[in-house]
N, C-alpha and C positions, 0 to 999 in steps of 0.2 A: 518668746522667740525660740525657746528650746523645742516647743511643740511643732513649730514650722519645720525645723530640720529633721525631726523624727518622722513626720508625715512625708517630707520630701524623700527621705531614705526609703520609706515604705513604698512610695510610688515607683521609685527607681528599681527597687528589688522586685516589685510585682511584675513589671514588664520585662525584666531581664532574667527572671526566674526560669531555668530550664524545665522545671516541673510543670509550669503553666505556659507551655511553648506556643500556644495558638496565636497569641499576639505577635510573637517573634516571627512565626511563619508568615503572617500577613505582611509584615514590614519587609521581609526578605523577598517575597513575591512582588511587592510593590516596587522595590528598587532593583530587581534582577536585570532589567533591560538597560540600566544606566551604567556609565563608566565614571571614574573619578573626575574626569574633565567636565562632566555634566552636573557637578555638584549644585549649581544654581537651580537647575530644574528639579533636582532631588529635594532641595530645601523648600521649594514651593510645594512640592508634592507632600512632604512630611508636614508642612504647615497646614495644608488643606485637611489632612487626616487629623491633625491636632485640633483644628477649629471644630471639626465634626464631633470628635469624642469629648471635647471640652463642653460643648452645648448639652449633650445628653448626660454627661457625667454630673454637671451642675444641676440640671433639672431633676434627675433621678435621686441624687443625694439630698437635695432640698425637699424631696418627696412631692415635687410638682408633676412628676411623671411616673406612672406605675406600669409594670410589665411582668410577664411571666419569665422567670429566670431560665427555665428549661428551654423555652423557645429561643431566647438569646444565645444560650449555649450551643444550640443547633445552628443558628444563623451565622455565628462567627466563623466556623470552619467552611460554611458555604461561601462566605465572602472571600476566604482564602482560595478556595477552589476556583471560583470565577476569575479572580485576579491571575492565578497561575495559568488558566486556560487562555485568557486574553494574551498572555505572554507568548503562547505557542504561535501566534499569528504575527509576532513582531518581525519586522524586516528593517534592516539598517538602510537608511536613505542617504544619498549624497547631496541632496538639496535641502538644507535645513530651513529654507525660507518659503517653502511651498505652503499653500493654504491647507493642503491635506494634512501635512505634518502638524501644523499649528492646531488644527481642529482635533487631531488625535491627542495632542498634549492636553488641551483643555478638557477633552473627554476623560482623560486619565485623572486629571485634577478633580473633576466633578465626582468621579468614582471614588477617589480617596476620601473626599468630603462626605459622601453618602455612606460609605462603609464605616467611616469614623463614627458616625451617629450610632451605629450598631455596637461597635466596640466600646464606646463610652458607657453604654448600659452594662456591658460586662464588667468594666472597671468599677462601676458604681456599686455593684453587688458586694465586691470585696471591701470597698471603702466604707460602706454602711455597716458592715459587720465589724469593722474596726472602731467606728465612731460610737456605736452603742447609743447611750442616752446623753452623750456629750452635748452641752447647750450651744456652744459656739462652733459651728461647722464651717464657717467661711474660710478661716485661716487654714484648717486642715485640708479643705477642698482645694484651695489655691496651691498649697505646698505639695499635695499629692499629685496635682496636675503638672507642676513644674518637674517633679521627680519622674513622672511618665515621659515628659518631653526629653529630659536629659538621657533617659534610658533609650528612647527611640534614636536619638542622635548617635549614641554609642553603637547601637546595632547597625545603623546605616553606615557609619564609618567603617565598621568591621567588614560589612558586605562589600562596600566599594573598594576597600583596601585589598581584600582577598581577590576580588575580580581583577583588579589592576595587576596584582602580583602574578596570578595564573595566566592571564592573557599575554603578559609580557615575558615572563620567565619561560613559559612553555610554548610560546607563539600560538596560543589557542585562538580559535575563531570565536568571535563574540556571539554569534547565533548559536553555536554549539553550547556555549556556557549558559545562555538563556534557556535553552531547551532542557539541559541537564538539571539545572537548579529548579526550574519551574516544574519539571516532571517529578522530582523528589518531593517538592512542596505539595503538589497536587495529590500524590499518593498518600502523604501523611494527612492531608486534609480529608480525603475520602475515608481514611481510617477513623478520624475524629467524628466525622458525620455518622458513620455506622455505629460507633460506640455511644454517641450522644442520643442517637435514635433509639437504641436498645434501652438506655437508661430512662429516657422520657416515656418509653412505651411500657416499662415494667411497673 
């Protein structure tokens, strides 16, 4: 049981580590268009991302799926950039029951699921380096994934809380908030893409 808590802590630390901020940027971009009152939608969105990265994290850690780590390191910031760019086209609607709105929501959930598959491969590289030759990897895999989920929920809570505070305390416009946050994330993602391209090309 001690191993479970150790790997849970490692999963939590991995996704919340400012030194490896690519996953943090993705979650910020994913949640940037939402407010605290939309926490149910955000929960579904994060769950879709969790399902995606859980699948590839398990497959890659169990060595049922192989991949080039340099390609994944390049694809992760690309997923961040795409998500941030999609946010630029966000428009607040007054009719939450329109078919168009619902289709956009499901499209965003599908995107989170698909991009989660890519991020899961990135998580697996770190987890496999921790496991080494350990025989039983099921418990560490489960614990690490739980730690990742808890870390994601913390990041989401901070993003939504900060958004709520700024929009209410400074009477800011929601679209301005989305554009500013998404612009910052997009710029950082481009920097990561350039750096990773240089590394993989050297």
